[in-house]
TITIKE-831667 format. One record per residue (C-alpha): residue number from 0; residue in three letters; x, y, z. Coordinates in nm, 3 decimals. Example, Ala and Ser with C-alpha at 12.3 -4.5 7.8 and 13.67 -1.06 7.14 Angstrom:
BEGIN
+-----+------+---------+---------+---------+
:  nr : rest :       x :       y :       z :
+-----+------+---------+---------+---------+
:   0 :  ALA :   1.230 :  -0.450 :   0.780 :
:   1 :  SER :   1.367 :  -0.106 :   0.714 :
+-----+------+---------+---------+---------+
END
This chain:
BEGIN
+-----+------+---------+---------+---------+
:  nr : rest :       x :       y :       z :
+-----+------+---------+---------+---------+
:   0 :  MET :  15.468 :  11.917 :   6.185 :
:   1 :  THR :  15.290 :  11.868 :   6.524 :
:   2 :  PRO :  15.002 :  11.617 :   6.507 :
:   3 :  SER :  14.664 :  11.748 :   6.603 :
:   4 :  SER :  14.506 :  11.650 :   6.928 :
:   5 :  GLN :  14.246 :  11.376 :   6.900 :
:   6 :  LEU :  13.977 :  11.251 :   7.144 :
:   7 :  ARG :  13.841 :  10.898 :   7.104 :
:   8 :  ALA :  13.496 :  10.780 :   7.178 :
:   9 :  ARG :  13.606 :  10.556 :   7.457 :
:  10 :  ASP :  13.815 :  10.838 :   7.612 :
:  11 :  LEU :  13.516 :  11.068 :   7.586 :
:  12 :  LEU :  13.302 :  10.812 :   7.775 :
:  13 :  ALA :  13.559 :  10.780 :   8.040 :
:  14 :  LEU :  13.578 :  11.154 :   8.085 :
:  15 :  GLY :  13.200 :  11.196 :   8.068 :
:  16 :  THR :  13.159 :  10.964 :   8.381 :
:  17 :  ILE :  13.377 :  11.169 :   8.602 :
:  18 :  SER :  13.088 :  11.322 :   8.787 :
:  19 :  PHE :  12.948 :  10.974 :   8.855 :
:  20 :  ARG :  13.272 :  10.858 :   9.008 :
:  21 :  SER :  13.395 :  11.160 :   9.186 :
:  22 :  ARG :  13.063 :  11.333 :   9.291 :
:  23 :  ARG :  12.832 :  11.055 :   9.335 :
:  24 :  LEU :  12.575 :  11.200 :   9.572 :
:  25 :  ARG :  12.562 :  11.524 :   9.369 :
:  26 :  ALA :  12.523 :  11.345 :   9.039 :
:  27 :  ALA :  12.253 :  11.123 :   9.169 :
:  28 :  LEU :  12.050 :  11.410 :   9.310 :
:  29 :  SER :  12.076 :  11.587 :   8.965 :
:  30 :  ALA :  11.972 :  11.287 :   8.779 :
:  31 :  LEU :  11.687 :  11.234 :   9.028 :
:  32 :  GLY :  11.494 :  11.535 :   8.895 :
:  33 :  ILE :  11.494 :  11.387 :   8.550 :
:  34 :  ALA :  11.409 :  11.053 :   8.693 :
:  35 :  ILE :  11.103 :  11.188 :   8.857 :
:  36 :  GLY :  10.977 :  11.369 :   8.567 :
:  37 :  ILE :  11.025 :  11.070 :   8.322 :
:  38 :  ALA :  10.872 :  10.827 :   8.591 :
:  39 :  ALA :  10.566 :  11.066 :   8.605 :
:  40 :  ILE :  10.515 :  11.068 :   8.230 :
:  41 :  VAL :  10.573 :  10.695 :   8.190 :
:  42 :  GLY :  10.352 :  10.605 :   8.482 :
:  43 :  ILE :  10.071 :  10.830 :   8.374 :
:  44 :  LEU :  10.073 :  10.708 :   8.018 :
:  45 :  GLY :  10.111 :  10.347 :   8.125 :
:  46 :  ILE :   9.826 :  10.365 :   8.382 :
:  47 :  THR :   9.601 :  10.548 :   8.144 :
:  48 :  ARG :   9.673 :  10.300 :   7.873 :
:  49 :  SER :   9.624 :  10.001 :   8.097 :
:  50 :  SER :   9.297 :  10.138 :   8.236 :
:  51 :  GLU :   9.168 :  10.214 :   7.881 :
:  52 :  ALA :   9.281 :   9.867 :   7.744 :
:  53 :  ASN :   9.098 :   9.693 :   8.041 :
:  54 :  LEU :   8.780 :   9.906 :   7.990 :
:  55 :  LEU :   8.769 :   9.850 :   7.618 :
:  56 :  ALA :   8.830 :   9.475 :   7.665 :
:  57 :  GLU :   8.538 :   9.474 :   7.913 :
:  58 :  ILE :   8.319 :   9.657 :   7.645 :
:  59 :  ASP :   8.437 :   9.397 :   7.394 :
:  60 :  ARG :   8.342 :   9.114 :   7.627 :
:  61 :  LEU :   8.006 :   9.259 :   7.716 :
:  62 :  GLY :   7.932 :   9.376 :   7.360 :
:  63 :  THR :   7.840 :   9.698 :   7.206 :
:  64 :  ASN :   7.500 :   9.563 :   7.100 :
:  65 :  LEU :   7.330 :   9.614 :   7.433 :
:  66 :  LEU :   7.050 :   9.882 :   7.439 :
:  67 :  THR :   6.852 :  10.010 :   7.739 :
:  68 :  VAL :   6.490 :  10.153 :   7.734 :
:  69 :  VAL :   6.399 :  10.386 :   8.007 :
:  70 :  ASN :   6.083 :  10.592 :   8.039 :
:  71 :  GLY :   6.234 :  10.873 :   8.219 :
:  72 :  GLN :   6.224 :  10.968 :   8.586 :
:  73 :  SER :   5.973 :  11.094 :   8.838 :
:  74 :  VAL :   6.031 :  11.411 :   9.049 :
:  75 :  ALA :   6.167 :  11.201 :   9.331 :
:  76 :  GLY :   6.437 :  11.063 :   9.078 :
:  77 :  THR :   6.305 :  10.713 :   9.054 :
:  78 :  GLU :   6.251 :  10.528 :   8.714 :
:  79 :  VAL :   5.899 :  10.578 :   8.573 :
:  80 :  GLU :   5.709 :  10.279 :   8.459 :
:  81 :  LEU :   5.675 :  10.156 :   8.103 :
:  82 :  PRO :   5.367 :  10.004 :   7.960 :
:  83 :  SER :   5.316 :   9.638 :   8.080 :
:  84 :  THR :   5.319 :   9.539 :   7.708 :
:  85 :  ALA :   5.659 :   9.689 :   7.638 :
:  86 :  THR :   5.862 :   9.395 :   7.689 :
:  87 :  SER :   5.664 :   9.160 :   7.491 :
:  88 :  MET :   5.632 :   9.416 :   7.194 :
:  89 :  ILE :   6.016 :   9.472 :   7.195 :
:  90 :  ARG :   6.078 :   9.088 :   7.172 :
:  91 :  ARG :   5.894 :   9.082 :   6.839 :
:  92 :  LEU :   6.143 :   9.320 :   6.667 :
:  93 :  ARG :   6.365 :   9.165 :   6.407 :
:  94 :  GLY :   6.729 :   9.145 :   6.532 :
:  95 :  VAL :   6.644 :   9.134 :   6.900 :
:  96 :  GLU :   6.801 :   8.839 :   7.075 :
:  97 :  HIS :   6.741 :   8.889 :   7.442 :
:  98 :  VAL :   6.507 :   9.101 :   7.634 :
:  99 :  ALA :   6.512 :   9.152 :   8.009 :
: 100 :  ALA :   6.274 :   9.367 :   8.198 :
: 101 :  THR :   6.347 :   9.525 :   8.539 :
: 102 :  ALA :   6.143 :   9.753 :   8.768 :
: 103 :  GLU :   6.278 :   9.967 :   9.048 :
: 104 :  LEU :   6.070 :   9.962 :   9.361 :
: 105 :  GLY :   6.137 :  10.320 :   9.464 :
: 106 :  ASN :   5.958 :  10.274 :   9.805 :
: 107 :  GLU :   6.152 :   9.963 :   9.911 :
: 108 :  ASN :   6.492 :   9.943 :  10.073 :
: 109 :  VAL :   6.734 :   9.679 :  10.162 :
: 110 :  TYR :   6.938 :   9.641 :  10.469 :
: 111 :  ARG :   7.174 :   9.382 :  10.628 :
: 112 :  SER :   6.946 :   9.364 :  10.942 :
: 113 :  ASP :   6.607 :   9.476 :  11.059 :
: 114 :  LYS :   6.769 :   9.689 :  11.338 :
: 115 :  ILE :   6.926 :   9.937 :  11.085 :
: 116 :  PRO :   6.719 :  10.275 :  11.069 :
: 117 :  SER :   6.514 :  10.312 :  10.761 :
: 118 :  TYR :   6.676 :  10.637 :  10.657 :
: 119 :  GLU :   7.022 :  10.471 :  10.613 :
: 120 :  THR :   6.960 :  10.323 :  10.267 :
: 121 :  GLY :   7.325 :  10.316 :  10.161 :
: 122 :  GLY :   7.222 :  10.431 :   9.799 :
: 123 :  LEU :   7.097 :  10.056 :   9.726 :
: 124 :  ALA :   6.788 :   9.986 :   9.527 :
: 125 :  VAL :   6.548 :   9.706 :   9.502 :
: 126 :  ARG :   6.470 :   9.581 :   9.154 :
: 127 :  VAL :   6.227 :   9.317 :   9.011 :
: 128 :  ALA :   6.422 :   9.115 :   8.754 :
: 129 :  SER :   6.336 :   8.835 :   8.525 :
: 130 :  ALA :   6.543 :   8.518 :   8.467 :
: 131 :  THR :   6.650 :   8.655 :   8.132 :
: 132 :  LEU :   6.860 :   8.937 :   8.270 :
: 133 :  LEU :   7.185 :   8.742 :   8.305 :
: 134 :  PRO :   7.203 :   8.647 :   7.937 :
: 135 :  ALA :   7.083 :   8.989 :   7.828 :
: 136 :  LEU :   7.367 :   9.161 :   8.010 :
: 137 :  ASN :   7.624 :   8.889 :   7.943 :
: 138 :  GLY :   7.665 :   8.881 :   8.318 :
: 139 :  ARG :   7.833 :   8.617 :   8.532 :
: 140 :  LEU :   7.785 :   8.504 :   8.892 :
: 141 :  LEU :   8.049 :   8.562 :   9.159 :
: 142 :  SER :   7.876 :   8.288 :   9.368 :
: 143 :  GLY :   7.551 :   8.111 :   9.419 :
: 144 :  VAL :   7.277 :   8.098 :   9.153 :
: 145 :  PHE :   7.058 :   8.346 :   8.962 :
: 146 :  LEU :   6.676 :   8.381 :   8.983 :
: 147 :  ASN :   6.488 :   8.105 :   8.809 :
: 148 :  ARG :   6.132 :   7.991 :   8.784 :
: 149 :  ALA :   6.154 :   7.829 :   9.131 :
: 150 :  THR :   6.329 :   8.097 :   9.333 :
: 151 :  ALA :   6.130 :   8.376 :   9.171 :
: 152 :  HIS :   5.834 :   8.256 :   9.381 :
: 153 :  TYR :   6.004 :   8.259 :   9.705 :
: 154 :  PRO :   6.168 :   8.533 :   9.933 :
: 155 :  ALA :   6.507 :   8.502 :   9.748 :
: 156 :  ALA :   6.733 :   8.777 :   9.624 :
: 157 :  VAL :   7.047 :   8.816 :   9.414 :
: 158 :  LEU :   7.283 :   9.092 :   9.504 :
: 159 :  GLY :   7.479 :   9.320 :   9.266 :
: 160 :  PHE :   7.845 :   9.328 :   9.327 :
: 161 :  GLN :   7.846 :   9.675 :   9.492 :
: 162 :  ALA :   7.537 :   9.597 :   9.682 :
: 163 :  ALA :   7.692 :   9.285 :   9.837 :
: 164 :  LYS :   8.004 :   9.484 :   9.916 :
: 165 :  SER :   7.799 :   9.766 :  10.075 :
: 166 :  LEU :   7.604 :   9.502 :  10.285 :
: 167 :  GLY :   7.913 :   9.326 :  10.388 :
: 168 :  ILE :   7.839 :   9.004 :  10.232 :
: 169 :  ALA :   8.128 :   8.838 :  10.062 :
: 170 :  ARG :   8.019 :   8.469 :  10.086 :
: 171 :  ILE :   7.671 :   8.331 :  10.094 :
: 172 :  GLY :   7.539 :   8.031 :  10.281 :
: 173 :  PRO :   7.221 :   7.870 :  10.395 :
: 174 :  SER :   7.171 :   8.145 :  10.672 :
: 175 :  THR :   7.280 :   8.446 :  10.462 :
: 176 :  ARG :   6.968 :   8.676 :  10.448 :
: 177 :  ILE :   6.881 :   9.056 :  10.413 :
: 178 :  TRP :   6.605 :   9.262 :  10.529 :
: 179 :  LEU :   6.408 :   9.372 :  10.220 :
: 180 :  GLY :   6.083 :   9.567 :  10.205 :
: 181 :  GLY :   5.997 :   9.468 :  10.569 :
: 182 :  HIS :   6.057 :   9.097 :  10.490 :
: 183 :  TRP :   6.360 :   8.858 :  10.533 :
: 184 :  PHE :   6.499 :   8.751 :  10.187 :
: 185 :  ALA :   6.753 :   8.465 :  10.150 :
: 186 :  VAL :   7.062 :   8.570 :   9.946 :
: 187 :  VAL :   7.104 :   8.296 :   9.664 :
: 188 :  GLY :   7.358 :   8.467 :   9.449 :
: 189 :  ILE :   7.605 :   8.753 :   9.403 :
: 190 :  LEU :   7.685 :   8.901 :   9.057 :
: 191 :  ARG :   8.019 :   8.994 :   8.917 :
: 192 :  PRO :   8.055 :   9.369 :   8.834 :
: 193 :  LEU :   7.853 :   9.484 :   8.525 :
: 194 :  PRO :   8.010 :   9.794 :   8.383 :
: 195 :  LEU :   7.737 :   9.830 :   8.118 :
: 196 :  ALA :   7.465 :   9.820 :   8.401 :
: 197 :  PRO :   7.596 :   9.996 :   8.702 :
: 198 :  GLU :   7.247 :  10.033 :   8.842 :
: 199 :  ILE :   7.230 :   9.650 :   8.875 :
: 200 :  ASP :   7.553 :   9.654 :   9.072 :
: 201 :  LEU :   7.378 :   9.872 :   9.334 :
: 202 :  SER :   7.067 :   9.659 :   9.356 :
: 203 :  ALA :   6.915 :   9.362 :   9.516 :
: 204 :  LEU :   6.720 :   9.165 :   9.270 :
: 205 :  VAL :   6.394 :   8.982 :   9.335 :
: 206 :  GLY :   6.158 :   8.770 :   9.116 :
: 207 :  PRO :   5.837 :   8.919 :   8.979 :
: 208 :  PRO :   5.601 :   8.669 :   9.155 :
: 209 :  ILE :   5.738 :   8.734 :   9.497 :
: 210 :  ALA :   5.764 :   9.099 :   9.432 :
: 211 :  ALA :   5.389 :   9.113 :   9.344 :
: 212 :  GLN :   5.298 :   8.909 :   9.654 :
: 213 :  LEU :   5.501 :   9.091 :   9.916 :
: 214 :  LEU :   5.620 :   9.417 :   9.766 :
: 215 :  GLY :   5.327 :   9.547 :   9.561 :
: 216 :  TYR :   5.480 :   9.511 :   9.220 :
: 217 :  ASN :   5.221 :   9.594 :   8.955 :
: 218 :  GLY :   5.386 :   9.415 :   8.645 :
: 219 :  HIS :   5.508 :   9.754 :   8.474 :
: 220 :  PRO :   5.878 :   9.752 :   8.396 :
: 221 :  SER :   6.094 :  10.074 :   8.448 :
: 222 :  ARG :   6.398 :   9.974 :   8.254 :
: 223 :  ILE :   6.431 :   9.717 :   7.979 :
: 224 :  TYR :   6.766 :   9.572 :   7.850 :
: 225 :  VAL :   6.771 :   9.469 :   7.495 :
: 226 :  ARG :   7.044 :   9.251 :   7.346 :
: 227 :  THR :   7.037 :   9.268 :   6.955 :
: 228 :  ALA :   7.235 :   9.121 :   6.681 :
: 229 :  THR :   7.548 :   9.310 :   6.609 :
: 230 :  ASP :   7.442 :   9.424 :   6.264 :
: 231 :  SER :   7.095 :   9.530 :   6.388 :
: 232 :  VAL :   7.183 :   9.777 :   6.652 :
: 233 :  VAL :   7.099 :  10.095 :   6.472 :
: 234 :  GLN :   6.778 :   9.951 :   6.319 :
: 235 :  VAL :   6.651 :   9.822 :   6.654 :
: 236 :  ALA :   6.743 :  10.137 :   6.837 :
: 237 :  ASP :   6.526 :  10.337 :   6.598 :
: 238 :  LEU :   6.235 :  10.129 :   6.664 :
: 239 :  LEU :   6.263 :  10.075 :   7.038 :
: 240 :  ALA :   6.089 :  10.399 :   7.156 :
: 241 :  PRO :   5.763 :  10.375 :   6.943 :
: 242 :  THR :   5.750 :  10.000 :   7.015 :
: 243 :  ALA :   5.791 :  10.042 :   7.395 :
: 244 :  ASN :   5.545 :  10.308 :   7.428 :
: 245 :  PRO :   5.322 :  10.388 :   7.108 :
: 246 :  GLU :   5.121 :  10.644 :   7.277 :
: 247 :  ALA :   5.420 :  10.863 :   7.394 :
: 248 :  PRO :   5.742 :  10.760 :   7.219 :
: 249 :  ASP :   5.899 :  11.097 :   7.308 :
: 250 :  GLU :   5.900 :  11.007 :   7.669 :
: 251 :  VAL :   6.107 :  10.692 :   7.617 :
: 252 :  SER :   6.483 :  10.712 :   7.634 :
: 253 :  VAL :   6.695 :  10.453 :   7.440 :
: 254 :  SER :   7.070 :  10.448 :   7.500 :
: 255 :  ARG :   7.371 :  10.225 :   7.438 :
: 256 :  PRO :   7.570 :  10.176 :   7.767 :
: 257 :  SER :   7.888 :  10.094 :   7.578 :
: 258 :  ASP :   7.887 :  10.452 :   7.431 :
: 259 :  ALA :   7.899 :  10.593 :   7.777 :
: 260 :  LEU :   8.194 :  10.364 :   7.878 :
: 261 :  ALA :   8.385 :  10.460 :   7.559 :
: 262 :  ALA :   8.323 :  10.831 :   7.634 :
: 263 :  ARG :   8.459 :  10.774 :   7.988 :
: 264 :  ALA :   8.766 :  10.625 :   7.842 :
: 265 :  ALA :   8.810 :  10.930 :   7.619 :
: 266 :  ILE :   8.761 :  11.161 :   7.907 :
: 267 :  ALA :   9.020 :  10.968 :   8.112 :
: 268 :  GLY :   9.267 :  10.992 :   7.831 :
: 269 :  SER :   9.228 :  11.363 :   7.786 :
: 270 :  SER :   9.261 :  11.428 :   8.160 :
: 271 :  THR :   9.625 :  11.297 :   8.141 :
: 272 :  THR :   9.725 :  11.621 :   7.984 :
: 273 :  LEU :   9.741 :  11.794 :   8.314 :
: 274 :  PHE :   9.943 :  11.524 :   8.481 :
: 275 :  LEU :  10.179 :  11.522 :   8.181 :
: 276 :  GLY :  10.212 :  11.884 :   8.236 :
: 277 :  LEU :  10.323 :  11.827 :   8.591 :
: 278 :  GLY :  10.564 :  11.574 :   8.467 :
: 279 :  GLY :  10.705 :  11.829 :   8.234 :
: 280 :  VAL :  10.758 :  12.069 :   8.528 :
: 281 :  ALA :  10.952 :  11.796 :   8.708 :
: 282 :  LEU :  11.165 :  11.757 :   8.391 :
: 283 :  LEU :  11.239 :  12.126 :   8.389 :
: 284 :  VAL :  11.347 :  12.118 :   8.746 :
: 285 :  GLY :  11.572 :  11.827 :   8.669 :
: 286 :  ALA :  11.719 :  12.018 :   8.371 :
: 287 :  ILE :  11.797 :  12.316 :   8.606 :
: 288 :  GLY :  11.956 :  12.082 :   8.845 :
: 289 :  ILE :  12.189 :  11.929 :   8.583 :
: 290 :  ALA :  12.275 :  12.272 :   8.447 :
: 291 :  ASN :  12.355 :  12.387 :   8.796 :
: 292 :  LEU :  12.569 :  12.080 :   8.856 :
: 293 :  MET :  12.762 :  12.135 :   8.537 :
: 294 :  VAL :  12.826 :  12.512 :   8.606 :
: 295 :  ILE :  12.958 :  12.432 :   8.951 :
: 296 :  SER :  13.162 :  12.150 :   8.803 :
: 297 :  VAL :  13.320 :  12.388 :   8.548 :
: 298 :  LEU :  13.403 :  12.631 :   8.832 :
: 299 :  GLU :  13.552 :  12.356 :   9.047 :
: 300 :  ARG :  13.752 :  12.197 :   8.763 :
: 301 :  ARG :  13.926 :  12.495 :   8.621 :
: 302 :  THR :  14.260 :  12.361 :   8.700 :
: 303 :  GLU :  14.185 :  12.034 :   8.515 :
: 304 :  ILE :  14.052 :  12.225 :   8.220 :
: 305 :  GLY :  14.361 :  12.456 :   8.207 :
: 306 :  LEU :  14.592 :  12.156 :   8.239 :
: 307 :  ARG :  14.413 :  11.971 :   7.946 :
: 308 :  ARG :  14.420 :  12.261 :   7.732 :
: 309 :  ALA :  14.806 :  12.312 :   7.792 :
: 310 :  LEU :  14.849 :  11.947 :   7.695 :
: 311 :  GLY :  14.684 :  12.005 :   7.375 :
: 312 :  ALA :  14.312 :  11.956 :   7.424 :
: 313 :  THR :  14.106 :  12.175 :   7.198 :
: 314 :  ARG :  13.807 :  12.378 :   7.291 :
: 315 :  ARG :  13.591 :  12.131 :   7.106 :
: 316 :  HIS :  13.729 :  11.850 :   7.330 :
: 317 :  ILE :  13.661 :  12.039 :   7.644 :
: 318 :  ALA :  13.309 :  12.115 :   7.532 :
: 319 :  ALA :  13.251 :  11.761 :   7.427 :
: 320 :  GLN :  13.372 :  11.637 :   7.772 :
: 321 :  PHE :  13.122 :  11.854 :   7.970 :
: 322 :  LEU :  12.843 :  11.792 :   7.717 :
: 323 :  SER :  12.883 :  11.416 :   7.732 :
: 324 :  GLU :  12.870 :  11.434 :   8.113 :
: 325 :  SER :  12.526 :  11.622 :   8.093 :
: 326 :  LEU :  12.400 :  11.377 :   7.840 :
: 327 :  LEU :  12.499 :  11.081 :   8.060 :
: 328 :  LEU :  12.329 :  11.234 :   8.348 :
: 329 :  GLY :  12.012 :  11.292 :   8.156 :
: 330 :  ALA :  12.034 :  10.936 :   8.022 :
: 331 :  ALA :  12.076 :  10.790 :   8.367 :
: 332 :  GLY :  11.789 :  10.978 :   8.498 :
: 333 :  GLY :  11.579 :  10.875 :   8.193 :
: 334 :  VAL :  11.649 :  10.499 :   8.248 :
: 335 :  LEU :  11.567 :  10.518 :   8.622 :
: 336 :  GLY :  11.254 :  10.720 :   8.546 :
: 337 :  ILE :  11.138 :  10.450 :   8.295 :
: 338 :  LEU :  11.198 :  10.175 :   8.533 :
: 339 :  ALA :  11.021 :  10.355 :   8.813 :
: 340 :  GLY :  10.715 :  10.449 :   8.597 :
: 341 :  ALA :  10.687 :  10.104 :   8.461 :
: 342 :  GLY :  10.714 :   9.956 :   8.795 :
: 343 :  VAL :  10.429 :  10.180 :   8.924 :
: 344 :  THR :  10.214 :  10.080 :   8.626 :
: 345 :  VAL :  10.282 :   9.708 :   8.683 :
: 346 :  GLY :  10.203 :   9.733 :   9.050 :
: 347 :  LEU :   9.882 :   9.921 :   9.004 :
: 348 :  ALA :   9.771 :   9.694 :   8.711 :
: 349 :  ALA :   9.833 :   9.392 :   8.927 :
: 350 :  ALA :   9.627 :   9.542 :   9.225 :
: 351 :  ARG :   9.333 :   9.631 :   8.984 :
: 352 :  GLY :   9.348 :   9.315 :   8.780 :
: 353 :  TRP :   9.438 :   9.498 :   8.454 :
: 354 :  SER :   9.660 :   9.389 :   8.182 :
: 355 :  VAL :   9.976 :   9.586 :   8.164 :
: 356 :  ALA :  10.012 :   9.831 :   7.867 :
: 357 :  VAL :  10.308 :  10.059 :   7.875 :
: 358 :  PRO :  10.309 :  10.249 :   7.532 :
: 359 :  ALA :  10.645 :  10.234 :   7.348 :
: 360 :  VAL :  10.621 :  10.597 :   7.279 :
: 361 :  ALA :  10.640 :  10.662 :   7.654 :
: 362 :  VAL :  10.949 :  10.447 :   7.698 :
: 363 :  TRP :  11.153 :  10.564 :   7.395 :
: 364 :  GLY :  11.005 :  10.915 :   7.401 :
: 365 :  GLY :  11.094 :  10.946 :   7.776 :
: 366 :  LEU :  11.433 :  10.826 :   7.720 :
: 367 :  GLY :  11.482 :  11.053 :   7.422 :
: 368 :  ALA :  11.333 :  11.353 :   7.610 :
: 369 :  ALA :  11.578 :  11.291 :   7.905 :
: 370 :  ILE :  11.868 :  11.281 :   7.674 :
: 371 :  VAL :  11.777 :  11.593 :   7.490 :
: 372 :  ILE :  11.698 :  11.783 :   7.817 :
: 373 :  GLY :  12.030 :  11.668 :   7.959 :
: 374 :  GLY :  12.191 :  11.779 :   7.645 :
: 375 :  LEU :  12.026 :  12.116 :   7.646 :
: 376 :  ALA :  12.109 :  12.170 :   8.016 :
: 377 :  GLY :  12.471 :  12.112 :   7.929 :
: 378 :  VAL :  12.522 :  12.342 :   7.632 :
: 379 :  TYR :  12.585 :  12.662 :   7.847 :
: 380 :  PRO :  12.823 :  12.488 :   8.087 :
: 381 :  ALA :  13.014 :  12.316 :   7.807 :
: 382 :  ALA :  13.054 :  12.638 :   7.613 :
: 383 :  ARG :  13.172 :  12.817 :   7.935 :
: 384 :  ALA :  13.425 :  12.546 :   7.986 :
: 385 :  ALA :  13.554 :  12.568 :   7.628 :
: 386 :  ARG :  13.592 :  12.945 :   7.634 :
: 387 :  LEU :  13.847 :  12.933 :   7.942 :
: 388 :  ALA :  14.190 :  13.016 :   7.827 :
: 389 :  PRO :  14.465 :  12.786 :   7.967 :
: 390 :  THR :  14.646 :  13.057 :   8.150 :
: 391 :  ASP :  14.316 :  13.173 :   8.318 :
: 392 :  ALA :  14.222 :  12.825 :   8.405 :
: 393 :  LEU :  14.564 :  12.743 :   8.563 :
: 394 :  ARG :  14.562 :  13.067 :   8.765 :
: 395 :  THR :  14.490 :  12.983 :   9.139 :
: 396 :  VAL :  14.153 :  13.109 :   9.229 :
+-----+------+---------+---------+---------+
END
């Protein structure tokens, strides 16, 4: 009795790598389509997750217990004043830990020099701020000092992070000054970014006494920051509007900045769907490339197929050989894509100062998708190779 033909796993692996060894450039280009698609998916998910993790970590650091009180805006778009008693009344509420009043001086602008035209404001604002602003926002200084009882009485200013960047001030020294409201102000400090208070990032801060003396400040706040105990956020938020402006509580807006940042993170996460779709298109192109390579390979290797069939290889063995080639091409593209996507994520995270977060589902899911797509792309070529009769395959074409 003639023994049946057998195909061992190690033999199948050797046969499956024929394309890599004999047609290296063609195999590399076929795997490249899969690699690009997987790299796009891994990179998009990794960058999105790293960005979200950084944003949520920043929210955790700054706290979700910060509330802002604003009395709406004027027709010109500037913040409307609150009653002068609003700050002291809010401070009396149970659960309030820090209160910091600010006032936007809508008619004043800040410039790097007195030679700059007045209409070129750069989108920067001038705000009056109390010394309690920094603890209320859990803010930190990039350099210098913040406003205090001494500097608040002199023409001294603290710049928000983006304001300093717009004015071209990276370091401060004894001669660093800005042209503010028609007066020279010494820059005594620069703040680190404040994600929960972007309006402060774009402002030059001055003390109430010097603002009243030189800039016409009347003592009415336009925005109040309230830091509460963590378990008292809801209760304090419900009482802020009637406490700040008892005569017109409906005109007072109370918000929690961390909610806006969390919503932005959710929007950023949902926007990745489009980019994932583009990655899926790249995967489809890669699958077509592998299928094309395998069909051409079947046509070019008809003699090899016929010889193997004549020597006893079954149709199942021929199909397994070509299917394994397709699977290996998909797996190779998947591995390269994962490495490329992770590399892009690490590079961008390092440039932005984020912690790296590449989801495991992106890695294993990407590799699995590449292998599945490679297998699907090889089904038809493998079936076509298996259907070739030995006599037809050995016939000279």
